[in-house]
C-alpha positions as CSV (number, residue, x, y, z in Angstrom):
1,M,153.1,42.2,-0.1
2,N,152.6,40.3,3.1
3,D,149.5,39.4,5.2
4,N,150.2,42.1,7.6
5,H,150.0,44.8,5.2
6,R,146.9,43.3,3.5
7,T,145.4,43.3,6.8
8,A,146.2,46.9,7.5
9,F,145.1,47.9,4.1
10,L,141.3,46.2,4.6
11,R,141.4,47.9,8.0
12,E,142.1,51.2,6.8
13,F,139.5,50.5,4.1
14,L,137.0,49.8,6.4
15,R,137.9,52.9,8.9
16,D,137.7,55.5,5.8
17,P,136.6,53.5,2.7
18,F,136.1,56.8,0.6
19,T,139.7,57.6,1.0
20,V,141.1,54.0,0.5
21,A,138.5,52.9,-2.1
22,A,139.7,49.4,-2.3
23,V,139.4,46.5,-0.3
24,A,142.9,44.8,-1.1
25,P,146.1,46.4,-2.3
26,S,147.1,45.9,-6.2
27,G,149.2,42.7,-7.4
28,G,152.6,42.6,-8.7
29,P,151.4,42.2,-12.4
30,L,149.6,45.8,-12.3
31,A,152.6,47.3,-10.6
32,D,154.8,46.3,-13.1
33,L,153.0,48.0,-15.5
34,V,152.0,50.9,-13.5
35,T,155.8,51.5,-12.8
36,A,157.1,50.7,-16.2
37,P,158.2,54.4,-17.0
38,V,160.8,54.5,-14.3
39,P,164.0,54.7,-16.2
40,G,166.6,52.1,-15.6
41,V,169.4,54.5,-15.7
42,G,170.2,58.2,-14.6
43,E,168.9,59.8,-11.6
44,P,165.4,60.5,-12.0
45,L,162.8,61.9,-9.2
46,V,160.2,60.0,-9.2
47,V,156.7,60.7,-7.1
48,E,154.2,58.2,-6.0
49,L,150.6,59.5,-5.0
50,G,148.8,57.6,-2.6
51,P,151.0,54.5,-2.3
52,G,149.0,52.9,0.5
53,T,150.8,50.1,1.8
54,G,153.4,49.9,-0.8
55,A,152.1,47.8,-4.0
56,F,153.7,49.9,-6.3
57,T,156.4,51.2,-3.9
58,A,158.3,47.9,-4.1
59,A,158.5,47.9,-7.8
60,I,159.6,51.3,-7.8
61,Q,162.4,50.8,-5.5
62,R,163.6,47.4,-7.6
63,R,163.5,49.7,-10.7
64,L,165.7,52.5,-9.1
65,A,168.2,50.4,-7.3
66,G,169.5,52.9,-5.2
67,R,169.4,55.6,-7.8
68,G,167.7,58.9,-7.8
69,H,165.0,60.2,-5.5
70,H,161.8,58.4,-4.5
71,L,159.2,60.5,-2.8
72,A,155.6,59.2,-1.5
73,V,152.8,61.3,-0.9
74,E,150.5,59.6,1.3
75,V,147.6,61.4,3.2
76,N,147.1,58.4,5.6
77,E,149.5,58.6,8.7
78,R,149.3,54.9,9.4
79,F,150.0,53.9,5.5
80,A,152.8,56.4,6.0
81,G,154.3,55.1,8.8
82,L,154.2,51.6,7.4
83,L,156.1,52.5,4.3
84,A,158.8,54.9,6.3
85,A,159.3,51.6,8.4
86,R,159.5,49.2,5.3
87,Y,161.6,51.2,3.0
88,P,164.5,53.5,4.9
89,R,165.4,54.8,1.5
90,L,162.1,56.4,1.0
91,D,161.2,59.7,1.3
92,V,157.5,59.9,2.7
93,A,155.4,62.8,2.9
94,V,152.0,63.0,5.0
95,A,150.3,65.2,2.7
96,D,147.5,65.6,0.4
97,A,148.7,65.0,-3.1
98,R,146.9,68.3,-4.3
99,D,149.8,70.0,-2.4
100,L,152.3,68.2,-4.3
101,G,154.2,71.4,-5.4
102,D,154.3,72.6,-2.0
103,V,155.7,69.1,-1.1
104,L,158.4,69.5,-3.8
105,A,159.3,72.8,-2.9
106,Q,159.9,71.9,0.8
107,R,162.6,69.3,-0.2
108,G,164.2,71.5,-2.5
109,Y,163.3,69.8,-5.7
110,G,161.6,71.2,-8.8
111,R,159.6,68.9,-11.3
112,A,159.3,65.1,-11.3
113,D,160.4,63.0,-14.1
114,V,157.8,60.1,-13.3
115,I,154.5,60.3,-11.3
116,V,153.0,57.3,-10.5
117,S,149.2,57.3,-8.9
118,G,147.8,55.1,-6.7
119,L,144.8,57.4,-5.8
120,P,141.4,56.2,-6.0
121,W,140.0,58.3,-8.8
122,A,136.5,57.0,-8.9
123,A,136.1,58.3,-5.3
124,F,136.8,61.8,-6.1
125,A,134.4,64.5,-7.4
126,G,135.2,66.3,-10.7
127,G,136.4,69.3,-8.7
128,Q,138.8,67.0,-6.9
129,Q,139.8,65.1,-9.9
130,D,140.8,68.4,-11.8
131,E,142.7,69.8,-8.8
132,L,144.8,66.6,-8.5
133,L,145.4,66.5,-12.2
134,H,146.4,70.0,-12.1
135,A,148.7,69.3,-9.5
136,V,150.4,66.5,-11.3
137,T,151.0,68.3,-14.8
138,D,152.2,71.3,-12.9
139,A,154.7,69.2,-11.2
140,L,155.9,67.0,-14.5
141,T,158.8,67.8,-16.8
142,P,157.8,68.5,-20.2
143,D,158.9,65.3,-21.1
144,G,157.7,63.6,-18.0
145,A,155.3,60.5,-17.5
146,F,152.4,60.0,-15.4
147,T,150.8,56.7,-14.8
148,T,147.5,55.6,-13.3
149,F,145.2,52.8,-13.0
150,G,141.2,51.9,-13.0
151,Y,139.1,48.8,-12.4
152,T,137.7,47.4,-15.6
153,F,134.3,46.7,-13.8
154,A,133.8,50.7,-13.6
155,R,135.5,51.6,-16.9
156,W,132.2,52.7,-18.2
157,A,131.1,54.5,-14.9
158,P,130.4,58.3,-14.9
159,P,133.8,59.3,-12.9
160,A,135.8,56.8,-15.0
161,Q,134.7,58.5,-18.1
162,R,135.0,61.9,-16.6
163,L,138.7,60.7,-15.5
164,R,139.5,59.5,-19.1
165,R,138.3,62.9,-20.8
166,A,140.5,64.8,-18.2
167,L,143.4,62.9,-19.0
168,G,143.1,63.8,-22.5
169,H,142.6,67.3,-22.1
170,R,145.8,67.3,-19.9
171,F,148.2,65.1,-21.8
172,E,148.9,64.9,-25.6
173,E,149.4,61.2,-25.0
174,V,147.1,58.9,-23.5
175,V,147.6,55.3,-23.7
176,T,145.0,52.7,-22.0
177,G,146.7,49.4,-21.5
178,R,145.2,46.0,-21.6
179,T,143.3,44.4,-18.8
180,V,145.5,42.8,-16.1
181,W,143.0,40.1,-15.2
182,A,145.3,38.8,-12.6
183,N,144.7,41.7,-10.3
184,V,141.7,41.6,-7.9
185,P,139.7,43.3,-9.1
186,P,140.9,43.1,-12.7
187,A,142.2,46.7,-13.8
188,F,144.2,48.7,-16.6
189,V,146.7,51.3,-16.6
190,Y,146.6,54.6,-18.3
191,S,150.0,56.1,-19.6
192,C,150.2,59.7,-19.9
193,R,153.0,61.8,-21.5
194,R,153.7,65.4,-22.7
195,P,151.6,67.3,-20.4
196,R,149.6,70.1,-22.0
197,V,149.4,72.3,-19.0
198,T,153.1,74.0,-18.7
199,A,154.3,74.0,-15.3
200,R,154.9,77.0,-13.1
201,P,158.3,78.2,-13.5
202,R,160.4,77.0,-10.7
203,A,163.9,78.1,-9.4
204,L,165.1,74.6,-8.6
205,V,164.9,71.6,-11.1
206,S,164.6,67.9,-10.7
207,L,167.9,65.6,-9.9
208,S,167.9,64.4,-13.8
209,R,168.3,68.0,-14.8
């Protein structure tokens, strides 16, 4: 992540702190953990929610190495423009993550194999969290993986606790990773598998199916 992208991230935080909800993009060690479920073989459909300036995007692109399809859903038009310019192979959709099902359908895709989230969950009210998680579980394959992260200092705050309970309701397996102290601020990863909510039937399937 170069200085221009860090500056852009800070500028967008100052412009809309409730949407960006962080003053700096996530670091490399955290990105490696968040993107760990992206398979090293095959043609997976990988969806990235709230990519910002691309801290996780770069790691996903490295793991895919030209395979499959990488869709980034970003509501901030400035961030979306930066991503499109920086990653020509990336499919960028300027949209709300809650509309993920529609975004996939518009592109002719069904369910995703992996969904990686950079969304600021702590900034969302309970109803928004529920809508977002519904969109995630509805868009995942039965054996798909979902990862997101939280900041260690806010781990016991009500929004973070609400998110953890919601993940437990939505997935059969939720693993809380170790704290990445090298990140600013320190953070940890939730790794979720086997969504409890069966996705709505779709006529289309993902690239790996």
